[in-house]
PAFI-552564 format. One record per residue: x, y, z of N, C-alpha, C in turn. Coordinates in steps of 0.2 Angstrom, whole numbers, padded with zeros to 4 digits, always signed. Layout:
% residues N
XYZXYZXYZ...
% end
This chain:
% residues 438
-0118-0087+0035-0121-0081+0032-0124-0083+0025-0129-0080+0025-0134-0082+0017-0130-0076+0012-0132-0077+0006-0130-0072+0000-0133-0066+0003-0140-0064+0004-0143-0059+0006-0139-0055+0012-0137-0059+0017-0134-0056+0023-0126-0053+0020-0123-0057+0016-0117-0054+0013-0118-0048+0009-0122-0047+0005-0125-0042+0001-0126-0036+0006-0130-0037+0011-0131-0032+0016-0125-0030+0020-0120-0034+0022-0114-0031+0024-0110-0026+0020-0110-0029+0013-0105-0026+0008-0109-0019+0007-0116-0019+0006-0119-0012+0005-0117-0008+0010-0119-0009+0017-0116-0006+0022-0108-0003+0022-0105-0007+0020-0098-0005+0019-0097+0001+0014-0101+0000+0008-0101+0006+0003-0105+0011+0006-0110+0012+0010-0111+0017+0012-0107+0021+0017-0105+0017+0022-0100+0019+0027-0094+0024+0024-0091+0020+0018-0085+0023+0014-0088+0029+0010-0093+0030+0007-0096+0035+0003-0098+0041+0007-0100+0039+0013-0102+0045+0019-0096+0048+0024-0090+0045+0021-0084+0048+0026-0084+0055+0022-0083+0059+0027-0081+0067+0026-0075+0068+0023-0074+0074+0019-0068+0075+0016-0066+0081+0019-0059+0083+0020-0057+0089+0023-0056+0094+0017-0057+0101+0018-0056+0105+0013-0048+0107+0013-0046+0109+0008-0039+0109+0008-0037+0118+0009-0033+0119+0014-0033+0126+0017-0025+0127+0016-0023+0131+0011-0016+0134+0009-0012+0135+0015-0007+0133+0015-0003+0134+0021-0003+0130+0027-0010+0126+0027-0011+0122+0034-0012+0115+0033-0015+0113+0027-0016+0106+0026-0009+0104+0022-0007+0099+0025+0000+0096+0022-0001+0093+0015+0003+0094+0011+0002+0091+0004+0008+0085+0004+0006+0079+0006+0011+0073+0005+0014+0072-0002+0019+0070-0002+0023+0070-0010+0020+0062-0013+0016+0058-0009+0014+0052-0012+0008+0049-0008+0004+0046-0009-0002+0044-0005-0007+0039-0009-0012+0037-0006-0015+0032-0009-0023+0035-0010-0027+0033-0015-0033+0035-0017-0037+0029-0015-0042+0029-0010-0046+0023-0009-0054+0025-0008-0057+0021-0011-0064+0023-0011-0069+0016-0009-0075+0018-0009-0080+0012-0007-0079+0005-0011-0076+0005-0018-0076-0001-0020-0070-0005-0017-0064-0001-0015-0059-0004-0012-0061-0008-0005-0066-0004-0001-0068-0007+0005-0072-0013+0004-0077-0013-0001-0081-0018-0001-0077-0025-0004-0072-0023-0008-0068-0030-0011-0063-0032-0004-0062-0028+0000-0057-0030+0005-0062-0035+0010-0068-0032+0011-0072-0034+0017-0074-0041+0014-0076-0041+0008-0078-0047+0004-0074-0053+0004-0067-0051+0003-0063-0056+0003-0062-0059+0011-0062-0054+0016-0062-0056+0023-0067-0061+0025-0074-0059+0023-0080-0064+0024-0078-0071+0021-0074-0072+0016-0072-0078+0014-0068-0082+0019-0064-0078+0023-0061-0082+0028-0056-0087+0026-0054-0085+0019-0048-0089+0016-0041-0088+0019-0040-0082+0019-0035-0078+0022-0029-0078+0020-0027-0083+0016-0020-0083+0012-0022-0082+0005-0018-0084+0000-0020-0082-0007-0026-0086-0010-0030-0083-0013-0035-0086-0016-0039-0083-0022-0045-0083-0021-0047-0081-0028-0047-0074-0031-0046-0069-0026-0045-0062-0028-0038-0063-0030-0034-0066-0028-0026-0066-0030-0025-0068-0038-0030-0073-0039-0030-0076-0046-0033-0071-0050-0038-0068-0048-0041-0063-0052-0036-0057-0054-0033-0054-0049-0029-0049-0049-0023-0050-0053-0019-0057-0052-0014-0059-0056-0015-0058-0064-0021-0060-0066-0024-0061-0072-0024-0053-0075-0027-0050-0071-0029-0043-0073-0023-0039-0074-0017-0040-0069-0012-0036-0069-0008-0039-0076-0008-0045-0078-0005-0048-0083-0007-0045-0090-0014-0045-0090-0016-0042-0095-0014-0033-0096-0015-0030-0091-0013-0023-0092-0005-0021-0093-0001-0027-0090+0006-0026-0092+0008-0029-0098+0004-0032-0102+0004-0035-0108+0009-0042-0107+0009-0046-0103+0013-0051-0101+0009-0057-0100+0012-0062-0101+0009-0069-0099+0007-0071-0092+0012-0069-0088+0012-0071-0081+0013-0065-0076+0009-0064-0072+0010-0061-0066+0009-0064-0059+0014-0063-0054+0014-0068-0048+0015-0062-0042+0010-0063-0037+0010-0058-0032+0014-0060-0027+0017-0055-0023+0020-0057-0017+0020-0051-0012+0023-0051-0007+0022-0045-0002+0024-0038-0002+0030-0037-0007+0032-0030-0008+0035-0030-0014+0036-0023-0017+0041-0023-0024+0048-0025-0021+0050-0024-0015+0058-0027-0013+0058-0035-0013+0052-0037-0012+0052-0045-0011+0051-0046-0019+0048-0043-0024+0048-0045-0030+0055-0045-0033+0058-0039-0032+0065-0040-0034+0070-0045-0032+0069-0046-0026+0073-0051-0023+0070-0059-0026+0065-0060-0027+0063-0066-0030+0065-0067-0037+0064-0061-0041+0066-0061-0049+0073-0063-0048+0077-0059-0044+0085-0060-0045+0087-0069-0043+0083-0070-0038+0086-0076-0035+0083-0081-0040+0078-0081-0043+0076-0085-0048+0081-0087-0054+0085-0082-0056+0089-0082-0060+0097-0087-0058+0097-0087-0051+0103-0092-0048+0100-0100-0048+0095-0101-0050+0093-0107-0050+0097-0113-0054+0098-0118-0052+0103-0123-0055+0098-0126-0061+0090-0125-0061+0087-0128-0066+0088-0123-0073+0092-0117-0071+0094-0114-0078+0100-0116-0081+0103-0122-0077+0109-0125-0081+0115-0119-0081+0117-0120-0087+0124-0115-0089+0121-0108-0089+0116-0107-0089+0114-0099-0088+0112-0096-0082+0113-0100-0076+0112-0098-0070+0117-0093-0068+0114-0089-0063+0120-0083-0061+0123-0087-0054+0130-0087-0055+0134-0090-0050+0136-0084-0045+0137-0087-0038+0140-0081-0035+0147-0078-0037+0148-0072-0036+0154-0068-0039+0152-0065-0046+0147-0067-0049+0144-0064-0056+0143-0057-0055+0146-0053-0060+0143-0046-0060+0137-0044-0063+0134-0039-0060+0127-0036-0062+0127-0030-0063+0125-0027-0069+0125-0020-0071+0120-0016-0068+0121-0011-0065+0115-0006-0062+0117+0000-0061+0112+0003-0058+0114+0012-0057+0115+0013-0049+0119+0017-0047+0120+0018-0040+0114+0023-0038+0111+0027-0042+0107+0032-0039+0100+0029-0040+0096+0028-0035+0089+0024-0035+0087+0021-0028+0083+0017-0028+0080+0014-0022+0084+0008-0021+0086+0007-0013+0091+0002-0011+0089-0006-0013+0083-0007-0013+0081-0014-0014+0081-0016-0022+0082-0013-0026+0084-0013-0033+0091-0017-0033+0095-0015-0029+0103-0017-0029+0103-0023-0023+0099-0023-0019+0101-0027-0013+0101-0035-0014+0097-0037-0019+0096-0043-0021+0102-0046-0024+0105-0041-0029+0112-0043-0031+0117-0046-0026+0118-0041-0021+0122-0043-0014+0120-0048-0010+0115-0050-0010+0111-0054-0005+0112-0061-0009+0113-0061-0015+0114-0068-0019+0122-0069-0021+0126-0065-0016+0133-0065-0018+0136-0064-0023+0133-0059-0027+0135-0056-0034+0138-0050-0033+0141-0047-0038+0144-0039-0038+0141-0035-0041+0138-0030-0038+0135-0025-0042+0141-0020-0045+0138-0019-0051+0143-0014-0055+0139-0008-0058+0143-0002-0056+0139+0004-0056+0140+0008-0062+0136+0010-0065+0136+0014-0072+0133+0022-0069+0134+0027-0071+0131+0033-0069+0125+0034-0074+0121+0040-0072+0114+0041-0075+0114+0047-0079+0110+0049-0082+0109+0055-0086+0105+0060-0082+0107+0067-0083+0104+0073-0080+0097+0074-0083+0091+0075-0079+0086+0077-0083+0081+0070-0083+0083+0064-0085+0080+0058-0086+0080+0054-0080+0087+0056-0076+0089+0052-0072+0089+0045-0072+0089+0043-0079+0090+0035-0081+0098+0034-0081+0098+0027-0083+0106+0025-0085+0108+0028-0090+0114+0030-0091+0117+0032-0096+0120+0027-0101+0116+0025-0106+0117+0019-0110+0123+0019-0113+0126+0026-0115+0133+0026-0118+0138+0023-0114+0138+0023-0108+0142+0020-0102+0141+0012-0100+0135+0010-0103+0134+0003-0100+0137-0002-0104+0137-0002-0111+0140-0008-0114+0148-0008-0112+0151-0002-0110+0159-0003-0108+0160-0006-0102+0154-0006-0097+0155-0009-0092+0154-0017-0092+0153-0020-0097+0152-0027-0098+0159-0030-0099+0159-0036-0094+0165-0041-0094+0162-0046-0095+0168-0052-0095+0167-0059-0096+0163-0061-0089+0163-0058-0083+0159-0060-0078+0152-0057-0077+0150-0052-0082+0144-0050-0082+0138-0054-0085+0133-0056-0080+0128-0060-0082+0121-0057-0082+0120-0051-0080+0113-0048-0080+0114-0041-0080+0108-0038-0081+0107-0030-0080+0100-0030-0076+0100-0025-0072+0094-0024-0067+0093-0017-0066+0089-0014-0068+0087-0006-0069+0081-0005-0067+0080+0000-0064+0072+0003-0063+0071+0009-0067+0066+0010-0068+0063+0016-0072+0062+0021-0067+0066+0027-0067+0067+0032-0063+0060+0036-0062+0057+0035-0056+0051+0038-0054+0046+0040-0061+0045+0033-0064+0040+0033-0069+0043+0034-0076+0049+0036-0077+0052+0039-0083+0055+0032-0085+0053+0028-0091+0057+0023-0094+0063+0024-0095+0069+0020-0094+0075+0021-0097+0074+0018-0105+0080+0019-0107+0080+0018-0115+0080+0010-0116+0074+0008-0116+0073+0001-0116+0076-0003-0122+0075+0000-0129+0078-0004-0135+0085-0004-0134+0089+0001-0131+0095+0001-0132+0098-0003-0127+0095-0003-0121+0096-0008-0115+0096-0015-0117+0090-0017-0120+0089-0023-0123+0093-0026-0128+0095-0022-0132+0100-0024-0138+0107-0025-0134+0109-0022-0129+0115-0024-0126+0115-0030-0123+0109-0031-0119+0107-0038-0115+0107-0044-0121+0104-0043-0126+0104-0049-0130+0110-0051-0133+0113-0045-0136+0120-0045-0139+0125-0049-0134+0125-0048-0128+0129-0051-0123+0127-0056-0119+0121-0059-0121+0117-0065-0118+0117-0064-0110+0114-0057-0109+0112-0056-0102+0106-0056-0100+0104-0058-0094+0097-0057-0091+0096-0050-0091+0089-0048-0092+0087-0041-0090+0081-0041-0086+0082-0037-0079+0076-0037-0076+0074-0030-0075+0067-0028-0076+0066-0021-0076+0062-0020-0070+0064-0016-0065+0062-0014-0061+0056-0008-0061+0049-0009-0062+0044-0005-0064+0040-0003-0058+0043-0003-0051+0039-0001-0045+0036+0005-0046+0040+0010-0049+0038+0018-0049+0034+0018-0056+0034+0014-0060+0032+0015-0067+0026+0012-0070+0021+0009-0066+0015+0006-0069+0012+0010-0074+0010+0008-0080+0007+0011-0085+0012+0015-0090+0018+0016-0088+0022+0019-0094+0024+0014-0099+0025+0018-0105+0026+0014-0112+0033+0017-0116+0036+0012-0119+0042+0014-0124+0039+0012-0131+0039+0017-0135+0038+0014-0143+0031+0013-0142+0026+0014-0138+0019+0011-0137+0020+0004-0134+0025+0002-0131+0025-0005-0129+0026-0005-0121+0022-0008-0116+0023-0006-0111+0029-0008-0106+0032-0004-0101+0036-0006-0097+0035-0012-0093+0040-0017-0092+0038-0023-0089+0037-0029-0095+0037-0028-0100+0036-0032-0105+0041-0033-0110+0047-0029-0108+0053-0029-0113+0058-0035-0109+0059-0034-0103+0064-0039-0101+0062-0047-0100+0067-0051-0096+0067-0058-0094+0060-0057-0089+0062-0053-0084+0057-0052-0079+0056-0044-0078+0051-0042-0074+0050-0036-0071+0047-0036-0065+0047-0031-0061+0043-0031-0055+0038-0024-0053+0033-0024-0049+0030-0019-0047+0030-0018-0040+0029-0013-0037+0026-0012-0030+0019-0009-0028+0016-0012-0024+0009-0008-0022+0009-0006-0016+0014-0004-0013+0015+0000-0007+0010+0006-0007+0007+0010-0003+0002+0015-0003+0005+0021-0007+0011+0022-0007+0015+0027-0011+0014+0027-0019+0013+0020-0021+0013+0019-0028+0006+0020-0032+0007+0018-0038+0001+0020-0044-0005+0018-0041-0005+0011-0040-0011+0007-0036-0008+0004-0029-0012+0002-0025-0010-0001-0019-0014-0007-0016-0010-0011-0014-0013-0017-0009-0012-0016-0003-0009-0010-0001-0007-0009+0006+0000-0011+0007+0001-0018+0007+0008-0021+0007+0007-0026+0000+0012-0025-0004+0012-0031-0010+0016-0028-0016+0016-0033-0020+0021-0032-0026+0020-0037-0030+0024-0038-0037+0022-0044-0042+0029-0044-0046+0028-0050-0048+0034-0051-0053+0031-0053-0060+0033-0050-0066+0029-0052-0072+0035-0055-0076+0033-0059-0081+0038-0063-0085+0033-0066-0091+0036-0066-0097+0033-0071-0102+0036-0077-0103+0040-0079-0098+0043-0086-0099+0041-0090-0093+0037-0096-0096+0034-0101-0090+0040-0104-0085+0047-0104-0089+0051-0106-0084+0054-0101-0078+0054-0095-0080+0054-0091-0075+0049-0088-0070+0042-0091-0072+0037-0091-0067+0037-0096-0063+0039-0102-0065+0039-0108-0060+0046-0106-0055+0051-0103-0058+0056-0102-0053+0055-0097-0047+0050-0092-0050+0049-0087-0045+0044-0090-0039+0038-0094-0043+0034-0098-0038+0038-0101-0033+0043-0105-0035+0047-0110-0031+0049-0105-0026+0053-0101-0027+0057-0097-0022+0052-0092-0018+0046-0091-0020+0042-0088-0016+0038-0092-0011+0036-0099-0013+0032-0102-0010+0036-0109-0006+0042-0106-0002+0046-0111+0002+0051-0114-0001+0053-0113-0008+0057-0116-0012+0054-0123-0014+0048-0124-0014+0045-0131-0015+0045-0132-0023+0046-0139-0025+0046-0141-0032+0039-0141-0034+0035-0142-0031+0028-0143-0033+0025-0136-0036+0019-0136-0039+0017-0130-0042+0010-0129-0040+0007-0134-0037+0000-0134-0036-0001-0128-0032-0008-0124-0034-0011-0119-0030-0012-0121-0024-0013-0117-0019-0016-0118-0013-0023-0121-0013-0023-0125-0009-0029-0130-0008-0030-0135-0013-0025-0136-0018-0026-0140-0023-0020-0145-0022-0020-0152-0026-0014-0156-0025-0014-0161-0031-0009-0163-0033-0008-0167-0038-0009-0164-0045-0008-0158-0047-0008-0155-0052-0005-0158-0058+0001-0161-0056+0005-0164-0062+0004-0172-0062-0002-0175-0058-0005-0180-0059+0001-0186-0058+0006-0184-0054+0011-0188-0053+0014-0187-0046+0010-0186-0041+0011-0183-0034+0016-0188-0031+0015-0194-0032+0020-0199-0029+0024-0203-0034+0025-0201-0038+0029-0204-0042+0037-0201-0045+0038-0195-0041+0044-0193-0043+0050-0195-0040+0057-0194-0044+0063-0196-0040+0067-0191-0042+0069-0186-0036+0072-0180-0036+0078-0181-0031+0083-0179-0033+0089-0179-0027+0089-0184-0025+0092-0186-0018+0093-0192-0014+0087-0194-0011+0081-0192-0012+0074-0194-0009+0071-0201-0012+0069-0204-0007+0066-0210-0011+0061-0210-0016+0062-0215-0021+0056-0215-0026+0050-0213-0022+0044-0208-0025+0038-0208-0023+0038-0203-0017+0043-0199-0016+0042-0195-0010+0037-0190-0012+0034-0188-0008+0027-0183-0010+0030-0178-0013+0028-0176-0019+0029-0169-0022+0028-0163-0018+0023-0163-0014+0021-0158-0012+0026-0156-0006+0030-0160-0005+0036-0158+0001+0043-0160-0001+0044-0159-0008+0050-0159-0011+0052-0153-0013+0059-0150-0011+0061-0143-0012+0066-0143-0015+0066-0138-0022+0071-0138-0026+0076-0132-0025+0074-0128-0020+0077-0122-0019+0077-0119-0012+0082-0116-0010+0082-0113-0002+0077-0107-0003+0072-0108-0003+0066-0101-0004+0064-0098+0003+0059-0094+0002+0055-0090+0007+0048-0093+0007+0044-0089+0011+0037-0088+0011+0036-0081+0010+0034-0080+0003+0033-0072+0002+0028-0071-0002+0022-0076-0001+0016-0075-0003+0012-0069+0001+0006-0067-0003+0003-0061+0000-0004-0065+0002-0009-0060+0004-0016-0063+0007-0021-0061+0001-0027-0065+0002-0032-0063-0003-0035-0056-0001-0035-0054+0005-0038-0047+0007-0033-0041+0003-0026-0042+0004-0022-0037+0000-0023-0038-0008-0025-0044-0010-0025-0044-0017-0033-0041-0019-0037-0042-0015-0044-0039-0016-0044-0032-0017-0040-0029-0013-0039-0021-0014-0036-0020-0021-0030-0024-0022-0027-0022-0029-0031-0024-0035-0036-0028-0034-0040-0029-0040-0045-0024-0041-0047-0021-0035-0052-0015-0036-0047-0009-0039-0042-0008-0036-0038-0003-0038-0036-0003-0045-0035-0008-0048-0032-0008-0055-0036-0006-0061-0044-0007-0057-0049-0005-0062-0048+0003-0063-0045+0006-0058-0045+0013-0059-0038+0017-0061-0034+0011-0063-0027+0014-0064-0026+0019-0068-0030+0019-0074-0028+0023-0080-0030+0030-0078-0036+0031-0074-0037+0037-0071-0033+0040-0067-0029+0036-0063-0024+0039-0058-0018+0042-0062-0016+0036-0068-0010+0038-0072-0011+0045-0074-0017+0046-0078-0019+0052-0081-0019+0058-0077-0021+0057-0071-0020+0063-0065-0013+0064-0065-0009+0059-0064-0001+0061-0063+0001+0064-0068+0000+0062-0075+0003+0065-0081+0000+0072-0080-0007+0073-0079-0008+0081-0079-0005+0085-0075-0004+0082-0068-0001+0086-0064+0006+0087-0065+0009+0083-0068+0018+0083-0071+0018+0089-0075+0013+0089-0080+0012+0095-0086+0011+0101-0082+0007+0101-0078+0005+0107-0075+0012+0111-0071+0015+0106-0067+0021+0109-0065+0027+0112-0069+0026+0108-0074+0033+0110-0081+0030+0116-0082+0024+0117-0084+0022+0123-0088+0022+0129-0083+0020+0129-0076+0020+0134-0072+0027+0135-0070+0031+0131-0069+0039+0134-0067+0043+0137-0073+0040+0134-0079+0044+0137-0085+0041+0144-0085+0035+0146-0086+0032+0152-0086+0034+0157-0082+0037+0154-0075+0039+0159-0070+0045+0160-0070+0049+0157-0075+0057+0157-0075+0061+0153-0070+0058+0148-0068+0060+0144-0063+0066+0140-0065+0065+0138-0072+0070+0134-0075+0077+0137-0076+0077+0143-0073+0085+0146-0073+0088+0144-0067+0085+0142-0062+0088+0139-0056+0087+0131-0055+0082+0127-0059+0081+0123-0058+0081+0118-0066+0085+0113-0064+0084+0107-0071+0078+0104-0070+0073+0105-0074+0066+0101-0074+0067+0094-0076+0062+0089-0074+0063+0084-0077+0060+0082-0085+0064+0077-0088+0061+0077-0095+0061+0069-0097+0056+0068-0101+0055+0060-0102+0060+0058-0107+0061+0052-0106+0066+0049-0110+0064+0050-0118+0068+0052-0123+0065+0051-0130+0062+0043-0130+0055+0045-0136+0052+0038-0137+0047+0034-0131+0048+0038-0126+0044+0035-0121+0038+0039-0118+0033+0036-0114+0027+0040-0112+0026+0038-0105+0030+0042-0100+0031+0041-0093+0024+0040-0090+0024+0037-0085+0019+0036-0080+0022+0038-0073+0021+0046-0072+0026+0048-0067+0024+0047-0060+0029+0045-0056+0028+0044-0049+0030+0051-0045+0034+0054-0047+0035+0061-0043+0038+0066-0050+0039+0073-0046+0042+0078-0051+0050+0080-0048+0055+0077-0051+0061+0077-0049+0064+0083-0052+0068+0087-0047+0070+0094-0048+0077+0094-0046+0082+0097-0050+0089+0098-0048+0091+0104-0048+0093+0107-0042+0096+0114-0043+0102+0115-0046+0102+0119-0050+0108+0121-0056+0114+0123-0052+0120+0121-0054+0126+0122-0051+0128+0129-0051+0125+0133-0055+0126+0141-0054+0121+0146-0051+0115+0142-0047+0111+0145-0044+0113+0145-0037+0110+0152-0034+0113+0152-0027+0108+0149-0021+0103+0145-0025+0100+0141-0020+0103+0135-0018+0101+0132-0012+0104+0126-0008+0099+0122-0007+0099+0115-0007+0094+0112-0007+0091+0111+0000+0096+0111+0005+0093+0110+0012+0088+0117+0014+0090+0122+0011+0086+0128+0012+0079+0127+0007+0080+0125+0001+0073+0124-0002+0069+0118+0001+0071+0113+0003+0068+0109+0005+0063+0110+0012+0067+0113+0015+0066+0117+0023+0060+0122+0022+0061+0126+0017+0056+0131+0015+0049+0128+0013+0050+0124+0009+0043+0119+0005+0039+0116+0012+0044+0113+0016+0041+0109+0022+0037+0114+0025+0041+0119+0027+0038+0124+0032+0031+0127+0029+0031+0127+0023+0024+0129+0019+0020+0123+0017+0021+0117+0021+0018+0111+0021+0017+0108+0015+0023+0108+0010+0023+0104+0005+0029+0100+0006+0026+0093+0005+0031+0087+0006+0035+0087+0001+0042+0084+0002+0047+0083-0001+0051+0077-0001+0054+0074-0005+0057+0068-0005+0064+0069-0008+0070+0066-0006+0076+0065-0010+0075+0059-0016+0080+0058-0020+0080+0054-0025+0082+0047-0021+0078+0045-0016+0080+0038-0013+0086+0038-0010+0091+0033-0012+0098+0032-0009+0102+0037-0010+0100+0042-0017+0106+0046-0018+0112+0040-0022+0117+0042-0020+0124+0037-0023+0123+0033-0018+0122+0026-0020+0122+0021-0014+0128+0018-0012+0132+0020-0015+0140+0018-0014+0142+0023-0007+0139+0028-0005+0140+0031+0000+0136+0032+0005+0131+0026+0005+0127+0025+0011+0130+0020+0016+0128+0021+0023+0132+0017+0027+0131+0010+0027+0125+0007+0024+0124+0001+0023+0129-0002+0018+0132+0001+0014+0136-0001+0009+0144-0002+0010+0145+0001+0016+0152+0000+0019+0154-0007+0019+0159-0008+0015+0162-0015+0014+0159-0020+0010+0154-0018+0007+0151-0022+0001+0155-0022-0006+0156-0028-0008+0160-0029-0014+0156-0024-0020+0160-0021-0023+0156-0018-0030+0161-0016-0034+0159-0013-0040+0163-0011-0046+0160-0005-0048+0164+0001-0048+0162+0007-0051+0165+0007-0058+0160+0007-0063+0162+0006-0071+0164+0013-0074+0159+0018-0071+0161+0025-0073+0161+0030-0068+0164+0035-0068+0164+0040-0062+0157+0043-0061+0154+0041-0055+0147+0043-0054+0145+0050-0053+0147+0054-0058+0146+0062-0057+0139+0064-0057+0135+0062-0060+0129+0064-0060+0125+0061-0054+0127+0055-0053+0124+0052-0046+0126+0055-0040+0132+0059-0040+0133+0062-0034+0130+0069-0034+0129+0072-0040+0125+0079-0041+0118+0077-0038+0116+0071-0040+0108+0070-0037+0108+0069-0030+0114+0066-0028+0113+0065-0021+0114+0073-0016+0118+0077-0020+0118+0084-0016+0113+0089-0018+0110+0089-0024+0105+0094-0027+0100+0093-0029+0096+0086-0028+0090+0085-0031+0085+0082-0026+0078+0084-0028+0073+0082-0023+0067+0081-0028+0062+0079-0025+0055+0078-0029+0050+0080-0025+0044+0083-0028+0038+0083-0025+0033+0079-0028+0026+0079-0025+0021+0074-0028+0019+0075-0034+0015+0070-0037+0010+0072-0044+0004+0068-0043+0004+0064-0037-0001+0059-0036-0008+0062-0037-0013+0058-0038-0020+0060-0039-0024+0064-0034-0020+0063-0027-0023+0067-0022-0020+0074-0022-0016+0076-0026-0015+0083-0028-0019+0086-0034-0023+0090-0031-0030+0093-0036-0026+0100-0038-0031+0103-0040-0031+0110-0043-0028+0114-0039-0032+0116-0033-0030+0119-0028-0022+0118-0024-0022+0111-0024-0015+0111-0021-0010+0112-0025-0010+0109-0032-0005+0111-0037-0004+0119-0038-0010+0122-0038-0009+0131-0038-0005+0133-0033-0006+0131-0027-0002+0133-0021+0004+0132-0021+0007+0125-0024+0013+0124-0024+0017+0128-0028+0014+0130-0035+0017+0134-0040+0018+0141-0037+0013+0143-0034+0013+0149-0029+0019+0150-0025+0020+0144-0020+0025+0144-0015+0032+0144-0018+0032+0140-0024+0040+0140-0028+0042+0147-0030+0037+0150-0034+0039+0156-0036+0040+0161-0030+0038+0161-0025+0039+0165-0019+0046+0164-0016+0046+0157-0015+0053+0154-0012+0058+0156-0017+0060+0156-0022+0065+0158-0027+0066+0165-0026+0061+0169-0025+0062+0177-0026+0066+0178-0018+0063+0175-0013+0065+0175-0005+0072+0173-0005+0073+0166-0008+0080+0164-0006+0087+0167-0011+0083+0170-0016+0089+0173-0021+0089+0179-0020+0085+0183-0016+0086+0190-0015+0091+0192-0011
% end
């Protein structure tokens, strides 16, 4: 294929995508999902461009996307993987490496977290034979109750792993101060919070490592994909090793002898000069992504600021609309953590205890009127079937976590919700409250 042939193919893709019809929004008929992706001709062009390379595994687009992502997150390194869940697994597994010597996390160690959130923030703790220790959250911000966090620290505590709840940062200065004072690792799960800041500093740049998800529901998408961010070379090397089969070698795909000592190593009980490309320092995985996925991510990140602005605008619209109609009499509306500028993933709503409304009735009403809803993921994860028999410790009564499990839900703020959709949502909420409380 010549350069001209390639350009013709890509231009055809651009015309095809630009010419796709868009459906009009019909109130009460068109379903409004709580999350989704915004894809345009640039995304298709990048995807096909990567496909024409026929490199298939990690390549030039992945390298460019990692560099762009690190710059956006204000960190030194970003490493792509297959999902946000895999990113959490790799970040935590890296902390168990014997290469960290006395600081490595050993089986039986305790890790502080919250019970209300997504299960794969917590799963890597258990999968690495450690013990999750649960602290309650605050109503309104839905983030960790920092006043209870330090009291949960024991001699067994080795790390803190917390998610920024639906794009709303937890109190990063306070949590980091506790982590630093007790010599604990800190992992930020930023899967729902790309673009959020605290005191003007990007989330994901505060902890030892942080993670992102690029599933179609998130701020930008690769289809399937995730990333781990860090400012420490040692952590980047360890994540790379666990991601790439557990190998000790750090050569990029298609390259070799980056260390200039490929046949000069003596590691473990292997013979002197055993090929470094086939020397394994960890029991790892293969969790690399493809260049096609990365190509879409590279195109998407160029538009992320517009996506974030749309999310914030929709969030503000709902807050103003619901308050102006007096709906906060029945609903606790979400609030930003003081000092933060969230990058909202959804609009979290909790039904007040003294309201006659019940969540099942509310979400059924909304879904019947074609408005998508979601719960706050696992609710109180200690009550999930998968958690039966799992060793854990509850450091403080999970009162708010249980309330969220019973009375909280969220609606979307993603860029696919335009002026017509959000006006309809506000009207349905007002009518719903009147009908269900009369």
